[in-house]
N, C-alpha and C positions, 0 to 999 in steps of 0.2 A: 399365589406368589405375586408380590407387588413389583412393579417395574420401576427402575430408576428414571427420574425425569431426564429429558434430553439435555445434553451439554450445551447445545446451541440451538436457538430458535431462529429460523430464517425470518426475514421481515414479513409481517403479515400481508397476505395478498400479493406477494411479489415473487413471481415464478422464475426470475432470472438467477436466483441463488439456489444451489442444490447442495444438500448435505450428503457426504459420502462416509463410508464406514471404515476405510483403511487408506494407507498411503498408496497402495497399488491402485485402488479405485480413483483416488485423487489424480494420479498420474495418467491413467489410461482412459478416463471418461472424456469423450470428445465434447467440445462445445457445440451446441446446436439446439434447435427448437427454441431459440431465444435465451437459453441459459448461458450466462457469461461469467459466472463466479461459482467456484466449488470450494466448500469448506469441510475440512476434516476436523471435527471437534475433538478436543482432548482435555482431560483433567490431569495436568502435569504434576509430578511430585518433585520436591526439592525447593530450596530457598533461592529464588532468582534475585530477590532484593539484596540478599547477602553478597551475591556475586557482584552486583553493581556497586555496592558499598565498598567492597574491597578494591575495586578498580581505581578509585580516587582520580577519576578522569577530570582533567581541567579544560581540554579542548572542547569545542562545540560538538564535534563529531569525532569519535575515536574508533577506528577499525580494530577489531580484535581477532587475534589468531588463537589457534588451539593451544599453543605453547604458553601464551599469556594466561589463558584461562586455567590451565592445569597447574600453573605455578602459584596461583593465588592460595593464601592460607585460609582454608575453608573448613567449616564443619561438615559432617556427613551429609546434611541437607544441602549445603552449598555445592558439595561435590556431585550430588545427585543431579542438581540443576545443570552443572557443567556437562555431565554425561549426556543429558537430554539434548542440550544445544549441539554438542559435538555429533551426536547421532543424526540430528537434523541436517547438519552440514554435510555429513558423509552420504546421507540419502540423496541429497540434491547433486552432489558431485558425481555420484554413480550414474546420474542421468546425463552427464556431460555438461552440467551447468557450473557456474562460478558464483556460488552464494557468498554473500558478505554479511558479517555480523558487526553491527555498529552499536556503540554506546553513545546515545544522543542527548546532549544537554539542550540544544536548540538547533534548528535548521537556519541557514542564512535567509534573510528576507531580501527582496529586490532592493538593491542599493539605489537604483534610479527607476522607480516604477513607471511603466509606460501607461497605456490606455487602461490596462487591467493588470492585476498582480499575476505573476507566473511562477511563484515559488510553490513548494510542495504543500503549503498550508491552504492553497486554493484547490477547489475541486478540479480534477484533471484526469485525463486518460494517458496511459503509457502508450508509446508508439514504437514501431520498428519497421524496417524495410522488408523483413522476411517473417515467416510464420514463427511465432514464439508466444510465451506466456510469462506472467509475473507470479512468482511465489513469494509469500511473506508471512511472517509470524511475529506478533508482539508478545514479548515475555513479561514485561513490567510496564507499570504506569498506564497511561491511556493508550488505547489501540487505534489502529487506522479506522477511518470512517468512510462508509460508502454512501452513494446517492443514487436513488432509482433513476434509470435512464429516462423514464417518462416524466420525471420531475426535474430534469436537468436541461438547461439550454446553453448552447455554446455562446460565448461572448460575441464571437464574430457574426452570429445570426441575429443579434439585437441591433436594430437600425441605429439607435443613438450611439451605442458603443462602437459599432462598425464605422460610423461617421468620425468618431474621435480617432480611431485607428487610421482612417484615411487621411485625416489632417496631420497626424503624426508621421505618416508615410510621405506626405507631400506630393502625392501624385493622383492618379485616377484609378478607378476599378480596372482590373485586367490581370493577365498572368503575372506581371511583376508584383502587383499588390498581393496576390495570393501567395507568391513566393515569400514576400515580406512577412505575411501573417504566419506562414509555416516556420520561417527562420526564427521568429520571435516566440514560437510556441503558442501564439494567440489562438490558433485553431484547435488546441488541445485542452483549453481551460473553459470551465463551465460555471454558470451561476444557478443556484437553486431557484426553481419557480416558487411563486407564493404558495404557502401551505405544504411545502415539501417536508419529507420525513426521513432525514438521514438515518443510517443504521450503523451500529458499532460492530467491528470485526471480532471483538472479544479477545481476551488474553489466552495464550497457549494454543490457540487453534491455528492450524496450518492452512493457508489459503492458496488457491491458484486462480488467477483472474485473467480475463481476456484483455488482449492488447490491440490497439489500432494498427493493423497492417494491411497491405493490399490483398484483397480477396478473403478477408476474415468473414466467417459465416454468421458472426454475431457482432453487435455493437460492443465497443470496449466497456469495461467496468469503470465507472467514474468513482474516484475515491480521493482522499486527501490525508495528510498527516494531522494528528491531533494538535491543538494549540498547546504551546509550552506554558506550563503554569509556574510562575515564579516561586522559588523555594522548594520545588518538588525534586526528587531524585531523577537522575537521567533515565532515559528509556532504552531498553535493550530490544533491538529489532534485527531480525534476519530477513534478508531480501535477496532475490535473484531474478 
């Protein structure tokens, strides 16, 4: 008997990403041993592009509720896609989370970019003051992109860039400067090292990724939103 090919291949030679076989395993597997990203691969049924097309969203980011989704005039394939999205929302709410479903035409760019960009198109880590994780799933268009930790360098650790930040701050190295870096999220944004190999999160797969919080046993998962392509339909994204 032949076996079906895997739905998702982890980045070659990168042990920080682990593939799991179920939602329960996704939720209960602890981060450790360097693993900071879990992927539950799925081949989803339904026409998610039809859902996006029926939304006729004009805002850059449109939050979507279940009532809006269920009210759309959809084919059976479109309704199947809605059922999948609603099930994902319910799964995460059952964990006590507050997932958000967005129809995204584009994310805002930094209106006044400082020493480095800090919008979601820049490689970055999520952060929190308490233990938590980030869940996300891209249903349409380009998916989120990850960067191997070993191939990522924080902008604040680059001498020339840090010097620019120091000039922007207008002071000297010390606790106040570190607070300034944190307040501007400079300490959460990364630049790819030469020869880096970013990896795609893929469509339909549900991910749980590590966040930067005090006492985390693993480094945070470095990732970014995909570049918006002019003329392309909006992106449908679940995130919590």
